[in-house]
Backbone as JSON Lines, residues from 0, in Angstrom:
{"i":0,"aa":"L","n":[49.75,97.52,77.65],"ca":[49.82,96.76,78.89],"c":[51.06,97.17,79.71]}
{"i":1,"aa":"V","n":[52.19,97.33,79.06],"ca":[53.42,97.72,79.76],"c":[53.26,99.09,80.4]}
{"i":2,"aa":"L","n":[52.63,100.02,79.71],"ca":[52.42,101.35,80.27],"c":[51.5,101.28,81.49]}
{"i":3,"aa":"R","n":[50.48,100.47,81.44],"ca":[49.59,100.31,82.6],"c":[50.34,99.72,83.79]}
{"i":4,"aa":"L","n":[51.14,98.71,83.55],"ca":[51.92,98.09,84.63],"c":[52.91,99.09,85.23]}
{"i":5,"aa":"A","n":[53.49,99.92,84.41],"ca":[54.49,100.88,84.9],"c":[53.87,101.91,85.82]}
{"i":6,"aa":"H","n":[52.59,102.2,85.66],"ca":[51.95,103.23,86.46],"c":[51.13,102.7,87.63]}
{"i":7,"aa":"R","n":[51.08,101.42,87.79],"ca":[50.36,100.88,88.94],"c":[51.29,100.81,90.14]}
{"i":8,"aa":"P","n":[50.72,100.75,91.37],"ca":[51.58,100.67,92.56],"c":[52.57,99.52,92.43]}
{"i":9,"aa":"G","n":[53.83,99.82,92.69],"ca":[54.86,98.8,92.6],"c":[55.58,98.8,91.27]}
{"i":10,"aa":"G","n":[55.0,99.49,90.24],"ca":[55.66,99.57,88.94],"c":[55.67,98.25,88.22]}
{"i":11,"aa":"L","n":[56.6,98.09,87.33],"ca":[56.73,96.85,86.57],"c":[57.26,95.74,87.47]}
{"i":12,"aa":"P","n":[56.79,94.53,87.26],"ca":[57.33,93.42,88.06],"c":[58.85,93.36,87.92]}
{"i":13,"aa":"G","n":[59.52,93.23,89.05],"ca":[60.97,93.13,89.06],"c":[61.7,94.46,89.08]}
{"i":14,"aa":"T","n":[60.98,95.58,88.98],"ca":[61.68,96.87,89.02],"c":[61.89,97.28,90.46]}
{"i":15,"aa":"T","n":[62.95,98.02,90.69],"ca":[63.26,98.47,92.05],"c":[63.28,99.98,92.16]}
{"i":16,"aa":"E","n":[62.88,100.69,91.08],"ca":[62.92,102.15,91.13],"c":[62.08,102.68,92.28]}
{"i":17,"aa":"G","n":[60.87,102.17,92.43],"ca":[60.0,102.61,93.52],"c":[60.6,102.31,94.87]}
{"i":18,"aa":"S","n":[61.18,101.14,95.03],"ca":[61.75,100.8,96.33],"c":[63.02,101.61,96.61]}
{"i":19,"aa":"E","n":[63.78,101.93,95.58],"ca":[64.97,102.78,95.75],"c":[64.54,104.19,96.13]}
{"i":20,"aa":"T","n":[63.5,104.68,95.49],"ca":[62.97,106.0,95.82],"c":[62.51,106.02,97.26]}
{"i":21,"aa":"F","n":[61.77,105.0,97.66],"ca":[61.28,104.93,99.04],"c":[62.43,104.8,100.02]}
{"i":22,"aa":"R","n":[63.44,104.0,99.69],"ca":[64.6,103.83,100.58],"c":[65.27,105.19,100.81]}
{"i":23,"aa":"R","n":[65.47,105.94,99.75],"ca":[66.09,107.25,99.88],"c":[65.22,108.2,100.69]}
{"i":24,"aa":"F","n":[63.91,108.14,100.46],"ca":[62.97,108.98,101.21],"c":[62.99,108.61,102.69]}
{"i":25,"aa":"R","n":[62.92,107.32,102.97],"ca":[62.93,106.85,104.36],"c":[64.19,107.31,105.09]}
{"i":26,"aa":"E","n":[65.33,107.21,104.44],"ca":[66.58,107.67,105.04],"c":[66.56,109.18,105.28]}
{"i":27,"aa":"A","n":[66.0,109.93,104.33],"ca":[65.92,111.38,104.49],"c":[64.98,111.75,105.64]}
{"i":28,"aa":"V","n":[63.87,111.04,105.75],"ca":[62.94,111.31,106.86],"c":[63.63,111.02,108.18]}
{"i":29,"aa":"E","n":[64.32,109.93,108.26],"ca":[65.01,109.58,109.51],"c":[66.04,110.64,109.88]}
{"i":30,"aa":"R","n":[66.68,111.18,108.9],"ca":[67.71,112.19,109.14],"c":[67.1,113.57,109.45]}
{"i":31,"aa":"D","n":[65.98,113.92,108.8],"ca":[65.5,115.3,108.83],"c":[64.11,115.52,109.42]}
{"i":32,"aa":"F","n":[63.49,114.5,110.02],"ca":[62.12,114.69,110.51],"c":[62.02,115.75,111.6]}
{"i":33,"aa":"T","n":[63.12,116.07,112.26],"ca":[63.09,117.13,113.28],"c":[63.23,118.51,112.65]}
{"i":34,"aa":"K","n":[63.5,118.56,111.35],"ca":[63.67,119.84,110.66],"c":[62.48,120.21,109.8]}
{"i":35,"aa":"T","n":[61.86,119.23,109.17],"ca":[60.72,119.52,108.3],"c":[59.73,118.35,108.28]}
{"i":36,"aa":"R","n":[58.46,118.71,108.13],"ca":[57.4,117.72,108.0],"c":[56.68,117.87,106.66]}
{"i":37,"aa":"Q","n":[57.32,118.57,105.72],"ca":[56.71,118.85,104.42],"c":[57.27,117.91,103.35]}
{"i":38,"aa":"V","n":[56.37,117.21,102.65],"ca":[56.78,116.31,101.58],"c":[57.56,117.07,100.51]}
{"i":39,"aa":"A","n":[57.14,118.29,100.2],"ca":[57.81,119.08,99.16],"c":[59.28,119.33,99.5]}
{"i":40,"aa":"D","n":[59.6,119.5,100.77],"ca":[60.99,119.71,101.17],"c":[61.84,118.47,100.89]}
{"i":41,"aa":"Y","n":[61.29,117.31,101.2],"ca":[62.02,116.05,100.93],"c":[62.14,115.83,99.43]}
{"i":42,"aa":"A","n":[61.07,116.09,98.7],"ca":[61.09,115.91,97.25],"c":[62.17,116.78,96.62]}
{"i":43,"aa":"R","n":[62.22,118.03,97.02],"ca":[63.21,118.97,96.48],"c":[64.63,118.49,96.81]}
{"i":44,"aa":"A","n":[64.85,118.07,98.03],"ca":[66.19,117.62,98.45],"c":[66.64,116.36,97.72]}
{"i":45,"aa":"L","n":[65.68,115.49,97.4],"ca":[66.01,114.22,96.76],"c":[65.91,114.24,95.24]}
{"i":46,"aa":"G","n":[65.37,115.33,94.69],"ca":[65.25,115.43,93.24],"c":[64.05,114.7,92.67]}
{"i":47,"aa":"Y","n":[63.01,114.53,93.46],"ca":[61.77,113.9,93.01],"c":[60.63,114.89,93.12]}
{"i":48,"aa":"S","n":[59.51,114.53,92.53],"ca":[58.3,115.32,92.75],"c":[57.62,114.79,94.01]}
{"i":49,"aa":"P","n":[56.82,115.61,94.68],"ca":[56.06,115.11,95.82],"c":[55.18,113.92,95.45]}
{"i":50,"aa":"R","n":[54.63,113.96,94.24],"ca":[53.77,112.86,93.79],"c":[54.56,111.55,93.67]}
{"i":51,"aa":"T","n":[55.79,111.63,93.18],"ca":[56.63,110.44,93.07],"c":[56.92,109.85,94.44]}
{"i":52,"aa":"L","n":[57.22,110.71,95.41],"ca":[57.46,110.22,96.77],"c":[56.21,109.58,97.36]}
{"i":53,"aa":"T","n":[55.06,110.19,97.1],"ca":[53.81,109.65,97.63],"c":[53.51,108.3,97.0]}
{"i":54,"aa":"R","n":[53.72,108.16,95.69],"ca":[53.49,106.86,95.03],"c":[54.44,105.8,95.56]}
{"i":55,"aa":"A","n":[55.72,106.15,95.69],"ca":[56.71,105.18,96.17],"c":[56.4,104.75,97.6]}
{"i":56,"aa":"T","n":[55.98,105.7,98.42],"ca":[55.67,105.4,99.82],"c":[54.4,104.56,99.92]}
{"i":57,"aa":"A","n":[53.42,104.87,99.11],"ca":[52.18,104.08,99.1],"c":[52.47,102.65,98.7]}
{"i":58,"aa":"S","n":[53.32,102.47,97.71],"ca":[53.67,101.14,97.24],"c":[54.46,100.36,98.29]}
{"i":59,"aa":"A","n":[55.42,101.01,98.92],"ca":[56.31,100.32,99.86],"c":[55.73,100.21,101.27]}
{"i":60,"aa":"A","n":[55.04,101.25,101.72],"ca":[54.6,101.28,103.12],"c":[53.08,101.31,103.29]}
{"i":61,"aa":"G","n":[52.35,101.44,102.19],"ca":[50.91,101.44,102.26],"c":[50.32,102.71,102.86]}
{"i":62,"aa":"T","n":[51.05,103.79,102.79],"ca":[50.6,105.06,103.36],"c":[51.12,106.2,102.48]}
{"i":63,"aa":"S","n":[50.6,107.39,102.68],"ca":[51.11,108.53,101.91],"c":[52.45,108.98,102.47]}
{"i":64,"aa":"A","n":[53.18,109.75,101.69],"ca":[54.46,110.28,102.16],"c":[54.25,111.17,103.38]}
{"i":65,"aa":"K","n":[53.21,111.99,103.37],"ca":[52.93,112.88,104.51],"c":[52.62,112.05,105.77]}
{"i":66,"aa":"E","n":[51.8,111.03,105.62],"ca":[51.5,110.17,106.78],"c":[52.75,109.48,107.3]}
{"i":67,"aa":"F","n":[53.64,109.08,106.39],"ca":[54.89,108.43,106.79],"c":[55.73,109.38,107.65]}
{"i":68,"aa":"I","n":[55.83,110.62,107.2],"ca":[56.59,111.62,107.97],"c":[55.93,111.83,109.33]}
{"i":69,"aa":"D","n":[54.61,112.02,109.32],"ca":[53.89,112.27,110.58],"c":[54.02,111.09,111.55]}
{"i":70,"aa":"E","n":[53.99,109.86,111.03],"ca":[54.16,108.7,111.9],"c":[55.53,108.71,112.57]}
{"i":71,"aa":"R","n":[56.57,109.13,111.84],"ca":[57.91,109.17,112.42],"c":[58.0,110.25,113.49]}
{"i":72,"aa":"V","n":[57.41,111.41,113.22],"ca":[57.39,112.49,114.21],"c":[56.63,112.03,115.46]}
{"i":73,"aa":"M","n":[55.5,111.38,115.26],"ca":[54.7,110.92,116.4],"c":[55.43,109.84,117.2]}
{"i":74,"aa":"L","n":[56.13,108.96,116.53],"ca":[56.89,107.94,117.24],"c":[57.9,108.58,118.18]}
{"i":75,"aa":"E","n":[58.61,109.57,117.68],"ca":[59.61,110.25,118.51],"c":[58.95,111.04,119.64]}
{"i":76,"aa":"A","n":[57.85,111.7,119.33],"ca":[57.14,112.46,120.36],"c":[56.67,111.53,121.47]}
{"i":77,"aa":"K","n":[56.07,110.42,121.12],"ca":[55.59,109.45,122.12],"c":[56.75,108.86,122.92]}
{"i":78,"aa":"R","n":[57.83,108.55,122.24],"ca":[59.0,107.99,122.93],"c":[59.52,108.97,123.97]}
{"i":79,"aa":"R","n":[59.66,110.22,123.6],"ca":[60.18,111.23,124.53],"c":[59.19,111.51,125.67]}
{"i":80,"aa":"L","n":[57.92,111.53,125.35],"ca":[56.92,111.76,126.41],"c":[56.9,110.62,127.41]}
{"i":81,"aa":"A","n":[56.98,109.41,126.91],"ca":[56.88,108.23,127.79],"c":[58.17,107.95,128.56]}
{"i":82,"aa":"H","n":[59.32,108.27,127.97],"ca":[60.58,107.81,128.56],"c":[61.55,108.9,128.98]}
{"i":83,"aa":"S","n":[61.1,110.14,128.97],"ca":[61.98,111.21,129.44],"c":[61.16,112.17,130.31]}
{"i":84,"aa":"D","n":[61.87,113.02,130.98],"ca":[61.21,114.06,131.78],"c":[61.23,115.41,131.08]}
{"i":85,"aa":"E","n":[61.52,115.41,129.79],"ca":[61.53,116.65,129.03],"c":[60.14,117.27,129.03]}
{"i":86,"aa":"T","n":[60.11,118.57,129.07],"ca":[58.83,119.28,129.0],"c":[58.31,119.22,127.56]}
{"i":87,"aa":"A","n":[57.02,119.47,127.41],"ca":[56.42,119.52,126.07],"c":[57.08,120.62,125.25]}
{"i":88,"aa":"I","n":[57.48,121.69,125.89],"ca":[58.15,122.79,125.18],"c":[59.47,122.31,124.58]}
{"i":89,"aa":"R","n":[60.25,121.56,125.35],"ca":[61.53,121.04,124.84],"c":[61.33,120.02,123.74]}
{"i":90,"aa":"I","n":[60.34,119.16,123.92],"ca":[60.05,118.15,122.89],"c":[59.61,118.85,121.61]}
{"i":91,"aa":"A","n":[58.73,119.84,121.75],"ca":[58.26,120.6,120.59],"c":[59.44,121.23,119.85]}
{"i":92,"aa":"A","n":[60.34,121.84,120.58],"ca":[61.51,122.48,119.97],"c":[62.39,121.44,119.27]}
{"i":93,"aa":"H","n":[62.61,120.31,119.93],"ca":[63.43,119.25,119.33],"c":[62.83,118.75,118.02]}
{"i":94,"aa":"L","n":[61.51,118.68,117.96],"ca":[60.83,118.17,116.78],"c":[60.57,119.24,115.72]}
{"i":95,"aa":"G","n":[61.04,120.45,115.97],"ca":[60.95,121.49,114.96],"c":[59.66,122.29,114.94]}
{"i":96,"aa":"F","n":[58.88,122.2,116.0],"ca":[57.65,122.98,116.06],"c":[57.97,124.39,116.5]}
{"i":97,"aa":"S","n":[57.21,125.35,115.99],"ca":[57.46,126.75,116.33],"c":[57.0,127.09,117.74]}
{"i":98,"aa":"S","n":[56.1,126.28,118.3],"ca":[55.64,126.51,119.66],"c":[55.09,125.23,120.26]}
{"i":99,"aa":"A","n":[55.01,125.22,121.59],"ca":[54.42,124.07,122.28],"c":[52.95,123.95,121.93]}
{"i":100,"aa":"T","n":[52.28,125.06,121.68],"ca":[50.87,125.03,121.31],"c":[50.67,124.31,119.99]}
{"i":101,"aa":"N","n":[51.51,124.62,118.99],"ca":[51.41,123.93,117.7],"c":[51.68,122.44,117.86]}
{"i":102,"aa":"F","n":[52.68,122.1,118.66],"ca":[52.97,120.7,118.93],"c":[51.78,120.01,119.59]}
{"i":103,"aa":"S","n":[51.19,120.64,120.59],"ca":[50.05,120.05,121.29],"c":[48.87,119.81,120.36]}
{"i":104,"aa":"K","n":[48.59,120.77,119.49],"ca":[47.49,120.62,118.53],"c":[47.78,119.48,117.56]}
{"i":105,"aa":"Y","n":[49.0,119.41,117.07],"ca":[49.43,118.35,116.16],"c":[49.29,116.99,116.84]}
{"i":106,"aa":"F","n":[49.8,116.9,118.05],"ca":[49.76,115.65,118.8],"c":[48.32,115.23,119.08]}
{"i":107,"aa":"Q","n":[47.5,116.16,119.55],"ca":[46.12,115.84,119.9],"c":[45.32,115.43,118.67]}
{"i":108,"aa":"S","n":[45.56,116.07,117.55],"ca":[44.8,115.72,116.35],"c":[45.12,114.3,115.87]}
{"i":109,"aa":"R","n":[46.27,113.8,116.22],"ca":[46.67,112.45,115.78],"c":[46.43,111.37,116.82]}
{"i":110,"aa":"T","n":[46.31,111.73,118.08],"ca":[46.14,110.72,119.13],"c":[44.84,110.85,119.9]}
{"i":111,"aa":"G","n":[44.22,112.02,119.84],"ca":[43.02,112.25,120.64],"c":[43.34,112.59,122.09]}
{"i":112,"aa":"Q","n":[44.61,112.75,122.39],"ca":[45.07,113.09,123.74],"c":[46.06,114.24,123.67]}
{"i":113,"aa":"S","n":[46.11,115.02,124.74],"ca":[47.16,116.03,124.83],"c":[48.47,115.3,125.14]}
{"i":114,"aa":"P","n":[49.6,115.94,124.9],"ca":[50.88,115.3,125.26],"c":[50.94,114.91,126.74]}
{"i":115,"aa":"I","n":[50.4,115.75,127.61],"ca":[50.43,115.44,129.05],"c":[49.53,114.25,129.37]}
{"i":116,"aa":"Q","n":[48.36,114.18,128.76],"ca":[47.49,113.03,128.97],"c":[48.17,111.75,128.5]}
{"i":117,"aa":"F","n":[48.84,111.82,127.34],"ca":[49.55,110.65,126.84],"c":[50.65,110.24,127.81]}
{"i":118,"aa":"R","n":[51.44,111.21,128.28],"ca":[52.52,110.91,129.21],"c":[51.98,110.25,130.48]}
{"i":119,"aa":"N","n":[50.93,110.81,131.04],"ca":[50.36,110.25,132.26],"c":[49.86,108.83,132.04]}
{"i":120,"aa":"A","n":[49.19,108.58,130.93],"ca":[48.69,107.24,130.63],"c":[49.84,106.26,130.4]}
{"i":121,"aa":"A","n":[50.88,106.72,129.72],"ca":[52.03,105.84,129.43],"c":[52.8,105.47,130.69]}
{"i":122,"aa":"R","n":[52.75,106.33,131.68],"ca":[53.52,106.09,132.9],"c":[52.73,105.43,134.02]}
{"i":123,"aa":"Q","n":[51.44,105.24,133.81],"ca":[50.65,104.58,134.86],"c":[51.08,103.13,135.0]}
{"i":124,"aa":"V","n":[51.27,102.74,136.22],"ca":[51.62,101.35,136.49],"c":[50.32,100.59,136.64]}
{"i":125,"aa":"P","n":[50.13,99.52,135.87],"ca":[48.9,98.75,136.0],"c":[48.76,98.15,137.41]}
{"i":126,"aa":"R","n":[47.57,98.22,137.92],"ca":[47.3,97.65,139.25],"c":[47.13,96.15,139.11]}
{"i":127,"aa":"P","n":[47.66,95.39,140.06],"ca":[47.46,93.93,140.02],"c":[45.99,93.61,140.27]}
{"i":128,"aa":"R","n":[45.52,92.58,139.59],"ca":[44.13,92.16,139.78],"c":[44.04,91.06,140.82]}
{"i":129,"aa":"G","n":[42.9,90.98,141.44],"ca":[42.66,89.88,142.37],"c":[43.13,90.14,143.79]}
{"i":130,"aa":"G","n":[43.28,91.39,144.21],"ca":[43.58,91.71,145.6],"c":[44.96,91.3,146.06]}
{"i":131,"aa":"A","n":[45.9,91.19,145.17],"ca":[47.26,90.78,145.57],"c":[48.03,91.88,146.21]}
């Protein structure tokens, strides 16, 4: 029974190893998401296996480690597109993409919109209703 509990999401009741692993991973992602989007890079830097990071992230955040990284990259991409006048090329470079084309494909696959479409939609001022 103890072995089963140790291997289920969250680990043994009262243990914090998974949450400590996730805390360290989250801090590393925040620090390095503009440099790498690969779980293996974070695992190597933190001394864990990619599988350990994925389990800890699933337990703490309900998502895979890769999805967690991608969500952070997308948050920054959307923030810069909506609130700055930076070109997609500059945003791509800031986020560590090798080209604006790779960034656009990455962005579109996750949002269904190109970066420019997202920017235009984010900046549209809603029209008042009722003829005001």
